[in-house]
All heavy atoms as a GROMACS GRO file, in nm:
protein
  473
    1MET      N    1   0.082  -0.120   0.000
    1MET     CA    2   0.000   0.000   0.000
    1MET      C    3   0.086   0.126   0.000
    1MET      O    4   0.056   0.221  -0.069
    1MET     CB    5  -0.093  -0.004   0.122
    1MET     CG    6  -0.181   0.116   0.136
    1MET     SD    7  -0.306   0.116   0.007
    1MET     CE    8  -0.393   0.262   0.048
    2ILE      N    9   0.194   0.121   0.079
    2ILE     CA   10   0.281   0.238   0.088
    2ILE      C   11   0.349   0.265  -0.045
    2ILE      O   12   0.366   0.380  -0.084
    2ILE     CB   13   0.384   0.220   0.202
    2ILE    CG1   14   0.310   0.220   0.336
    2ILE    CG2   15   0.488   0.330   0.199
    2ILE    CD1   16   0.396   0.192   0.454
    3GLY      N   17   0.387   0.159  -0.117
    3GLY     CA   18   0.452   0.176  -0.247
    3GLY      C   19   0.362   0.245  -0.347
    3GLY      O   20   0.407   0.328  -0.426
    4SER      N   21   0.234   0.213  -0.344
    4SER     CA   22   0.142   0.276  -0.439
    4SER      C   23   0.120   0.423  -0.404
    4SER      O   24   0.105   0.506  -0.493
    4SER     CB   25   0.009   0.201  -0.441
    4SER     OG   26  -0.053   0.205  -0.314
    5ILE      N   27   0.121   0.456  -0.276
    5ILE     CA   28   0.106   0.596  -0.236
    5ILE      C   29   0.230   0.676  -0.276
    5ILE      O   30   0.220   0.789  -0.323
    5ILE     CB   31   0.080   0.606  -0.084
    5ILE    CG1   32  -0.056   0.546  -0.050
    5ILE    CG2   33   0.087   0.751  -0.038
    5ILE    CD1   34  -0.084   0.534   0.097
    6ALA      N   35   0.348   0.614  -0.262
    6ALA     CA   36   0.472   0.680  -0.303
    6ALA      C   37   0.473   0.702  -0.454
    6ALA      O   38   0.514   0.807  -0.501
    6ALA     CB   39   0.592   0.597  -0.260
    7ALA      N   40   0.428   0.604  -0.529
    7ALA     CA   41   0.422   0.617  -0.674
    7ALA      C   42   0.323   0.726  -0.714
    7ALA      O   43   0.348   0.803  -0.808
    7ALA     CB   44   0.383   0.484  -0.738
    8LEU      N   45   0.213   0.735  -0.644
    8LEU     CA   46   0.115   0.839  -0.671
    8LEU      C   47   0.173   0.978  -0.642
    8LEU      O   48   0.156   1.072  -0.721
    8LEU     CB   49  -0.011   0.817  -0.587
    8LEU     CG   50  -0.126   0.914  -0.608
    8LEU    CD1   51  -0.180   0.902  -0.749
    8LEU    CD2   52  -0.236   0.888  -0.508
    9GLY      N   53   0.245   0.990  -0.533
    9GLY     CA   54   0.309   1.117  -0.499
    9GLY      C   55   0.413   1.157  -0.603
    9GLY      O   56   0.422   1.273  -0.643
   10ALA      N   57   0.493   1.061  -0.647
   10ALA     CA   58   0.594   1.089  -0.749
   10ALA      C   59   0.528   1.128  -0.880
   10ALA      O   60   0.573   1.221  -0.949
   10ALA     CB   61   0.684   0.967  -0.769
   11GLY      N   62   0.421   1.062  -0.915
   11GLY     CA   63   0.348   1.096  -1.038
   11GLY      C   64   0.288   1.235  -1.033
   11GLY      O   65   0.293   1.310  -1.131
   12LEU      N   66   0.232   1.271  -0.920
   12LEU     CA   67   0.176   1.405  -0.905
   12LEU      C   68   0.284   1.513  -0.913
   12LEU      O   69   0.261   1.620  -0.970
   12LEU     CB   70   0.100   1.417  -0.773
   12LEU     CG   71  -0.033   1.342  -0.766
   12LEU    CD1   72  -0.091   1.350  -0.626
   12LEU    CD2   73  -0.131   1.398  -0.867
   13ALA      N   74   0.401   1.484  -0.858
   13ALA     CA   75   0.512   1.580  -0.867
   13ALA      C   76   0.554   1.600  -1.012
   13ALA      O   77   0.579   1.713  -1.055
   13ALA     CB   78   0.630   1.531  -0.783
   14VAL      N   79   0.560   1.493  -1.088
   14VAL     CA   80   0.601   1.503  -1.229
   14VAL      C   81   0.493   1.574  -1.312
   14VAL      O   82   0.526   1.656  -1.398
   14VAL     CB   83   0.632   1.363  -1.284
   14VAL    CG1   84   0.651   1.366  -1.434
   14VAL    CG2   85   0.754   1.306  -1.216
   15ILE      N   86   0.368   1.545  -1.285
   15ILE     CA   87   0.259   1.613  -1.358
   15ILE      C   88   0.260   1.762  -1.326
   15ILE      O   89   0.246   1.846  -1.416
   15ILE     CB   90   0.122   1.549  -1.322
   15ILE    CG1   91   0.112   1.411  -1.386
   15ILE    CG2   92   0.007   1.638  -1.369
   15ILE    CD1   93  -0.009   1.333  -1.342
   16GLY      N   94   0.280   1.796  -1.200
   16GLY     CA   95   0.288   1.938  -1.163
   16GLY      C   96   0.403   2.008  -1.230
   16GLY      O   97   0.390   2.123  -1.276
   17ALA      N   98   0.517   1.942  -1.239
   17ALA     CA   99   0.633   2.002  -1.307
   17ALA      C  100   0.605   2.021  -1.455
   17ALA      O  101   0.640   2.124  -1.513
   17ALA     CB  102   0.756   1.915  -1.287
   18GLY      N  103   0.542   1.924  -1.516
   18GLY     CA  104   0.509   1.936  -1.658
   18GLY      C  105   0.415   2.053  -1.685
   18GLY      O  106   0.434   2.130  -1.780
   19LEU      N  107   0.316   2.067  -1.601
   19LEU     CA  108   0.223   2.179  -1.615
   19LEU      C  109   0.293   2.313  -1.592
   19LEU      O  110   0.270   2.410  -1.664
   19LEU     CB  111   0.105   2.164  -1.518
   19LEU     CG  112   0.008   2.051  -1.548
   19LEU    CD1  113  -0.093   2.036  -1.435
   19LEU    CD2  114  -0.062   2.075  -1.679
   20GLY      N  115   0.380   2.317  -1.492
   20GLY     CA  116   0.452   2.440  -1.461
   20GLY      C  117   0.545   2.482  -1.574
   20GLY      O  118   0.549   2.599  -1.613
   21ILE      N  119   0.620   2.388  -1.626
   21ILE     CA  120   0.712   2.420  -1.736
   21ILE      C  121   0.635   2.457  -1.861
   21ILE      O  122   0.676   2.546  -1.936
   21ILE     CB  123   0.810   2.303  -1.759
   21ILE    CG1  124   0.903   2.291  -1.639
   21ILE    CG2  125   0.890   2.323  -1.886
   21ILE    CD1  126   0.995   2.173  -1.642
   22GLY      N  127   0.522   2.394  -1.883
   22GLY     CA  128   0.437   2.431  -1.997
   22GLY      C  129   0.386   2.574  -1.986
   22GLY      O  130   0.386   2.650  -2.084
   23GLN      N  131   0.344   2.611  -1.867
   23GLN     CA  132   0.299   2.748  -1.843
   23GLN      C  133   0.413   2.848  -1.863
   23GLN      O  134   0.394   2.954  -1.924
   23GLN     CB  135   0.243   2.763  -1.702
   23GLN     CG  136   0.108   2.701  -1.682
   23GLN     CD  137  -0.001   2.782  -1.747
   23GLN    OE1  138   0.002   2.904  -1.747
   23GLN    NE2  139  -0.097   2.713  -1.805
   24ILE      N  140   0.530   2.815  -1.812
   24ILE     CA  141   0.646   2.903  -1.827
   24ILE      C  142   0.678   2.923  -1.974
   24ILE      O  143   0.698   3.036  -2.021
   24ILE     CB  144   0.767   2.847  -1.751
   24ILE    CG1  145   0.744   2.855  -1.601
   24ILE    CG2  146   0.895   2.922  -1.788
   24ILE    CD1  147   0.845   2.777  -1.520
   25GLY      N  148   0.684   2.814  -2.049
   25GLY     CA  149   0.716   2.824  -2.192
   25GLY      C  150   0.612   2.901  -2.270
   25GLY      O  151   0.645   2.984  -2.355
   26GLY      N  152   0.486   2.875  -2.241
   26GLY     CA  153   0.378   2.944  -2.312
   26GLY      C  154   0.377   3.094  -2.286
   26GLY      O  155   0.365   3.175  -2.378
   27LYS      N  156   0.391   3.129  -2.161
   27LYS     CA  157   0.391   3.272  -2.126
   27LYS      C  158   0.516   3.342  -2.179
   27LYS      O  159   0.510   3.459  -2.217
   27LYS     CB  160   0.381   3.291  -1.974
   27LYS     CG  161   0.252   3.237  -1.916
   27LYS     CD  162   0.130   3.306  -1.973
   27LYS     CE  163   0.004   3.248  -1.912
   27LYS     NZ  164  -0.117   3.310  -1.964
   28ALA      N  165   0.629   3.271  -2.182
   28ALA     CA  166   0.750   3.331  -2.238
   28ALA      C  167   0.732   3.356  -2.388
   28ALA      O  168   0.774   3.461  -2.439
   28ALA     CB  169   0.870   3.240  -2.213
   29MET      N  170   0.670   3.262  -2.457
   29MET     CA  171   0.647   3.283  -2.601
   29MET      C  172   0.552   3.400  -2.625
   29MET      O  173   0.569   3.478  -2.719
   29MET     CB  174   0.590   3.156  -2.665
   29MET     CG  175   0.686   3.041  -2.672
   29MET     SD  176   0.835   3.080  -2.764
   29MET     CE  177   0.955   3.086  -2.633
   30GLU      N  178   0.450   3.414  -2.539
   30GLU     CA  179   0.361   3.530  -2.550
   30GLU      C  180   0.437   3.660  -2.528
   30GLU      O  181   0.417   3.758  -2.600
   30GLU     CB  182   0.248   3.520  -2.447
   30GLU     CG  183   0.139   3.424  -2.483
   30GLU     CD  184   0.029   3.424  -2.379
   30GLU    OE1  185   0.011   3.525  -2.307
   30GLU    OE2  186  -0.041   3.321  -2.368
   31GLY      N  187   0.524   3.660  -2.428
   31GLY     CA  188   0.602   3.780  -2.399
   31GLY      C  189   0.697   3.815  -2.512
   31GLY      O  190   0.713   3.932  -2.548
   32ILE      N  191   0.760   3.714  -2.572
   32ILE     CA  192   0.850   3.739  -2.683
   32ILE      C  193   0.773   3.788  -2.805
   32ILE      O  194   0.820   3.874  -2.879
   32ILE     CB  195   0.933   3.613  -2.714
   32ILE    CG1  196   1.032   3.586  -2.601
   32ILE    CG2  197   1.007   3.626  -2.847
   32ILE    CD1  198   1.104   3.454  -2.611
   33ALA      N  199   0.653   3.735  -2.824
   33ALA     CA  200   0.571   3.781  -2.938
   33ALA      C  201   0.528   3.926  -2.919
   33ALA      O  202   0.519   4.001  -3.016
   33ALA     CB  203   0.448   3.691  -2.953
   34ARG      N  204   0.503   3.966  -2.796
   34ARG     CA  205   0.461   4.104  -2.769
   34ARG      C  206   0.578   4.202  -2.774
   34ARG      O  207   0.563   4.315  -2.818
   34ARG     CB  208   0.393   4.114  -2.633
   34ARG     CG  209   0.258   4.047  -2.629
   34ARG     CD  210   0.201   4.057  -2.488
   34ARG     NE  211   0.081   3.978  -2.476
   34ARG     CZ  212  -0.041   4.026  -2.490
   34ARG    NH1  213  -0.059   4.155  -2.517
   34ARG    NH2  214  -0.145   3.948  -2.475
   35GLN      N  215   0.694   4.158  -2.726
   35GLN     CA  216   0.812   4.246  -2.724
   35GLN      C  217   0.935   4.167  -2.771
   35GLN      O  218   1.011   4.114  -2.690
   35GLN     CB  219   0.838   4.300  -2.584
   35GLN     CG  220   0.743   4.407  -2.542
   35GLN     CD  221   0.784   4.467  -2.409
   35GLN    OE1  222   0.833   4.397  -2.321
   35GLN    NE2  223   0.766   4.597  -2.398
   36PRO      N  224   0.955   4.158  -2.901
   36PRO     CA  225   1.068   4.079  -2.952
   36PRO      C  226   1.204   4.132  -2.907
   36PRO      O  227   1.300   4.056  -2.895
   36PRO     CB  228   1.054   4.091  -3.104
   36PRO     CG  229   0.916   4.134  -3.129
   36PRO     CD  230   0.871   4.209  -3.008
   37GLU      N  231   1.213   4.262  -2.879
   37GLU     CA  232   1.342   4.318  -2.838
   37GLU      C  233   1.383   4.272  -2.698
   37GLU      O  234   1.500   4.283  -2.661
   37GLU     CB  235   1.340   4.471  -2.844
   37GLU     CG  236   1.246   4.538  -2.745
   37GLU     CD  237   1.102   4.550  -2.794
   37GLU    OE1  238   1.072   4.504  -2.905
   37GLU    OE2  239   1.021   4.605  -2.718
   38ALA      N  240   1.290   4.221  -2.620
   38ALA     CA  241   1.321   4.174  -2.484
   38ALA      C  242   1.337   4.022  -2.480
   38ALA      O  243   1.335   3.963  -2.372
   38ALA     CB  244   1.211   4.216  -2.389
   39SER      N  245   1.357   3.960  -2.593
   39SER     CA  246   1.361   3.813  -2.597
   39SER      C  247   1.477   3.755  -2.518
   39SER      O  248   1.464   3.649  -2.457
   39SER     CB  249   1.365   3.762  -2.741
   39SER     OG  250   1.485   3.804  -2.804
   40GLY      N  251   1.590   3.822  -2.515
   40GLY     CA  252   1.705   3.771  -2.440
   40GLY      C  253   1.677   3.763  -2.291
   40GLY      O  254   1.706   3.663  -2.225
   41LYS      N  255   1.620   3.870  -2.236
   41LYS     CA  256   1.588   3.872  -2.093
   41LYS      C  257   1.477   3.772  -2.060
   41LYS      O  258   1.482   3.705  -1.957
   41LYS     CB  259   1.545   4.012  -2.050
   41LYS     CG  260   1.657   4.112  -2.047
   41LYS     CD  261   1.608   4.246  -1.996
   41LYS     CE  262   1.722   4.344  -1.989
   41LYS     NZ  263   1.679   4.474  -1.936
   42ILE      N  264   1.378   3.763  -2.147
   42ILE     CA  265   1.267   3.671  -2.124
   42ILE      C  266   1.317   3.527  -2.128
   42ILE      O  267   1.280   3.444  -2.044
   42ILE     CB  268   1.154   3.694  -2.226
   42ILE    CG1  269   1.090   3.831  -2.203
   42ILE    CG2  270   1.050   3.584  -2.217
   42ILE    CD1  271   0.992   3.872  -2.311
   43GLN      N  272   1.403   3.496  -2.225
   43GLN     CA  273   1.454   3.360  -2.239
   43GLN      C  274   1.540   3.322  -2.118
   43GLN      O  275   1.529   3.211  -2.067
   43GLN     CB  276   1.535   3.347  -2.366
   43GLN     CG  277   1.579   3.205  -2.395
   43GLN     CD  278   1.651   3.194  -2.527
   43GLN    OE1  279   1.686   3.295  -2.589
   43GLN    NE2  280   1.674   3.073  -2.571
   44THR      N  281   1.621   3.414  -2.070
   44THR     CA  282   1.704   3.386  -1.952
   44THR      C  283   1.617   3.359  -1.830
   44THR      O  284   1.640   3.261  -1.757
   44THR     CB  285   1.798   3.504  -1.925
   44THR    OG1  286   1.879   3.528  -2.040
   44THR    CG2  287   1.885   3.477  -1.805
   45ALA      N  288   1.517   3.443  -1.809
   45ALA     CA  289   1.427   3.423  -1.695
   45ALA      C  290   1.349   3.293  -1.709
   45ALA      O  291   1.326   3.222  -1.609
   45ALA     CB  292   1.331   3.541  -1.683
   46MET      N  293   1.311   3.258  -1.832
   46MET     CA  294   1.237   3.135  -1.856
   46MET      C  295   1.322   3.013  -1.821
   46MET      O  296   1.275   2.919  -1.756
   46MET     CB  297   1.192   3.126  -2.001
   46MET     CG  298   1.121   2.998  -2.037
   46MET     SD  299   1.091   2.978  -2.213
   46MET     CE  300   1.256   2.952  -2.274
   47ILE      N  301   1.447   3.013  -1.861
   47ILE     CA  302   1.535   2.899  -1.835
   47ILE      C  303   1.560   2.884  -1.685
   47ILE      O  304   1.558   2.772  -1.631
   47ILE     CB  305   1.667   2.913  -1.913
   47ILE    CG1  306   1.638   2.896  -2.063
   47ILE    CG2  307   1.771   2.812  -1.866
   47ILE    CD1  308   1.755   2.928  -2.152
   48ILE      N  309   1.581   2.994  -1.615
   48ILE     CA  310   1.602   2.988  -1.470
   48ILE      C  311   1.478   2.936  -1.400
   48ILE      O  312   1.485   2.850  -1.312
   48ILE     CB  313   1.645   3.126  -1.416
   48ILE    CG1  314   1.784   3.161  -1.468
   48ILE    CG2  315   1.641   3.129  -1.263
   48ILE    CD1  316   1.827   3.303  -1.439
   49ALA      N  317   1.362   2.987  -1.438
   49ALA     CA  318   1.237   2.942  -1.376
   49ALA      C  319   1.210   2.794  -1.405
   49ALA      O  320   1.167   2.719  -1.316
   49ALA     CB  321   1.121   3.027  -1.423
   50ALA      N  322   1.236   2.750  -1.527
   50ALA     CA  323   1.215   2.610  -1.561
   50ALA      C  324   1.309   2.520  -1.482
   50ALA      O  325   1.270   2.411  -1.438
   50ALA     CB  326   1.234   2.588  -1.711
   51ALA      N  327   1.433   2.564  -1.462
   51ALA     CA  328   1.528   2.485  -1.382
   51ALA      C  329   1.481   2.475  -1.238
   51ALA      O  330   1.495   2.369  -1.175
   51ALA     CB  331   1.666   2.548  -1.390
   52LEU      N  332   1.428   2.583  -1.182
   52LEU     CA  333   1.379   2.579  -1.045
   52LEU      C  334   1.259   2.486  -1.032
   52LEU      O  335   1.248   2.410  -0.935
   52LEU     CB  336   1.344   2.720  -0.998
   52LEU     CG  337   1.463   2.814  -0.977
   52LEU    CD1  338   1.414   2.955  -0.948
   52LEU    CD2  339   1.552   2.763  -0.866
   53VAL      N  340   1.168   2.490  -1.128
   53VAL     CA  341   1.051   2.401  -1.125
   53VAL      C  342   1.097   2.256  -1.137
   53VAL      O  343   1.046   2.168  -1.066
   53VAL     CB  344   0.952   2.438  -1.238
   53VAL    CG1  345   0.846   2.332  -1.254
   53VAL    CG2  346   0.889   2.572  -1.212
   54GLU      N  347   1.193   2.231  -1.223
   54GLU     CA  348   1.244   2.094  -1.240
   54GLU      C  349   1.311   2.045  -1.112
   54GLU      O  350   1.299   1.929  -1.075
   54GLU     CB  351   1.342   2.090  -1.356
   54GLU     CG  352   1.373   1.951  -1.404
   54GLU     CD  353   1.256   1.882  -1.469
   54GLU    OE1  354   1.171   1.950  -1.530
   54GLU    OE2  355   1.248   1.758  -1.458
   55GLY      N  356   1.382   2.134  -1.044
   55GLY     CA  357   1.445   2.097  -0.917
   55GLY      C  358   1.344   2.063  -0.811
   55GLY      O  359   1.361   1.966  -0.736
   56VAL      N  360   1.237   2.138  -0.803
   56VAL     CA  361   1.131   2.109  -0.705
   56VAL      C  362   1.065   1.976  -0.738
   56VAL      O  363   1.033   1.898  -0.648
   56VAL     CB  364   1.029   2.225  -0.702
   56VAL    CG1  365   0.906   2.186  -0.622
   56VAL    CG2  366   1.092   2.350  -0.645
   57ALA      N  367   1.045   1.949  -0.867
   57ALA     CA  368   0.984   1.822  -0.907
   57ALA      C  369   1.074   1.704  -0.870
   57ALA      O  370   1.027   1.602  -0.820
   57ALA     CB  371   0.956   1.822  -1.056
   58LEU      N  372   1.203   1.719  -0.893
   58LEU     CA  373   1.297   1.613  -0.857
   58LEU      C  374   1.296   1.590  -0.706
   58LEU      O  375   1.297   1.476  -0.660
   58LEU     CB  376   1.437   1.648  -0.905
   58LEU     CG  377   1.546   1.546  -0.875
   58LEU    CD1  378   1.515   1.414  -0.944
   58LEU    CD2  379   1.680   1.598  -0.920
   59PHE      N  380   1.291   1.699  -0.631
   59PHE     CA  381   1.284   1.688  -0.486
   59PHE      C  382   1.156   1.614  -0.445
   59PHE      O  383   1.160   1.528  -0.356
   59PHE     CB  384   1.288   1.827  -0.423
   59PHE     CG  385   1.285   1.827  -0.273
   59PHE    CD1  386   1.393   1.784  -0.200
   59PHE    CD2  387   1.172   1.870  -0.206
   59PHE    CE1  388   1.390   1.783  -0.062
   59PHE    CE2  389   1.168   1.869  -0.068
   59PHE     CZ  390   1.277   1.826   0.004
   60GLY      N  391   1.045   1.646  -0.508
   60GLY     CA  392   0.919   1.580  -0.477
   60GLY      C  393   0.922   1.431  -0.507
   60GLY      O  394   0.872   1.348  -0.430
   61VAL      N  395   0.983   1.394  -0.619
   61VAL     CA  396   0.994   1.253  -0.656
   61VAL      C  397   1.082   1.179  -0.555
   61VAL      O  398   1.048   1.069  -0.511
   61VAL     CB  399   1.049   1.238  -0.799
   61VAL    CG1  400   1.087   1.094  -0.829
   61VAL    CG2  401   0.948   1.287  -0.900
   62ILE      N  402   1.194   1.240  -0.516
   62ILE     CA  403   1.284   1.175  -0.420
   62ILE      C  404   1.215   1.157  -0.285
   62ILE      O  405   1.224   1.050  -0.224
   62ILE     CB  406   1.414   1.257  -0.405
   62ILE    CG1  407   1.491   1.261  -0.536
   62ILE    CG2  408   1.501   1.203  -0.293
   62ILE    CD1  409   1.533   1.126  -0.589
   63VAL      N  410   1.146   1.259  -0.239
   63VAL     CA  411   1.074   1.248  -0.111
   63VAL      C  412   0.967   1.140  -0.118
   63VAL      O  413   0.950   1.060  -0.026
   63VAL     CB  414   1.015   1.384  -0.070
   63VAL    CG1  415   0.917   1.370   0.044
   63VAL    CG2  416   1.126   1.481  -0.033
   64ALA      N  417   0.896   1.135  -0.230
   64ALA     CA  418   0.790   1.034  -0.244
   64ALA      C  419   0.850   0.893  -0.247
   64ALA      O  420   0.795   0.801  -0.185
   64ALA     CB  421   0.711   1.059  -0.371
   65LEU      N  422   0.961   0.878  -0.314
   65LEU     CA  423   1.021   0.744  -0.321
   65LEU      C  424   1.091   0.706  -0.190
   65LEU      O  425   1.098   0.587  -0.158
   65LEU     CB  426   1.120   0.736  -0.438
   65LEU     CG  427   1.052   0.746  -0.576
   65LEU    CD1  428   1.157   0.741  -0.686
   65LEU    CD2  429   0.949   0.636  -0.595
   66LEU      N  430   1.142   0.803  -0.116
   66LEU     CA  431   1.199   0.772   0.014
   66LEU      C  432   1.091   0.729   0.113
   66LEU      O  433   1.116   0.653   0.206
   66LEU     CB  434   1.276   0.893   0.070
   66LEU     CG  435   1.412   0.918   0.006
   66LEU    CD1  436   1.472   1.046   0.063
   66LEU    CD2  437   1.505   0.802   0.027
   67GLY      N  438   0.970   0.776   0.094
   67GLY     CA  439   0.860   0.735   0.178
   67GLY      C  440   0.816   0.592   0.150
   67GLY      O  441   0.733   0.536   0.222
   68ASN      N  442   0.872   0.532   0.048
   68ASN     CA  443   0.838   0.396   0.007
   68ASN      C  444   0.901   0.292   0.100
   68ASN      O  445   0.860   0.178   0.103
   68ASN     CB  446   0.886   0.372  -0.137
   68ASN     CG  447   0.830   0.247  -0.197
   68ASN    OD1  448   0.735   0.189  -0.144
   68ASN    ND2  449   0.889   0.203  -0.306
   69ASN      N  450   1.002   0.330   0.178
   69ASN     CA  451   1.077   0.236   0.260
   69ASN      C  452   1.046   0.258   0.408
   69ASN      O  453   1.117   0.328   0.478
   69ASN     CB  454   1.227   0.254   0.234
   69ASN     CG  455   1.309   0.143   0.298
   69ASN    OD1  456   1.254   0.047   0.347
   69ASN    ND2  457   1.440   0.162   0.297
   70PRO      N  458   0.939   0.197   0.459
   70PRO     CA  459   0.905   0.217   0.600
   70PRO      C  460   0.999   0.140   0.691
   70PRO      O  461   1.038   0.028   0.662
   70PRO     CB  462   0.762   0.164   0.610
   70PRO     CG  463   0.754   0.061   0.504
   70PRO     CD  464   0.845   0.110   0.393
   71LYS      N  465   1.036   0.202   0.802
   71LYS     CA  466   1.122   0.134   0.901
   71LYS      C  467   1.063   0.145   1.039
   71LYS      O  468   0.999   0.234   1.075
   71LYS     CB  469   1.261   0.196   0.899
   71LYS     CG  470   1.338   0.160   0.777
   71LYS     CD  471   1.480   0.210   0.785
   71LYS     CE  472   1.555   0.169   0.661
   71LYS     NZ  473   1.692   0.207   0.664
   0.00000   0.00000   0.00000
């Protein structure tokens, strides 16, 4: 039972990261379309934000999988 809960938690973390990175990419493309001259700054901020979201997702997966081993 605990393994399935851990897998569910890891899956939710990955789904959340996917949604977050999708939102970041979409909004960055909108921003670049509105102001092409600011594309460098927008792209840099987008990459940093995507890396932070990915780090949080990895942390969530690790925590969920560590909860799989009850002692």
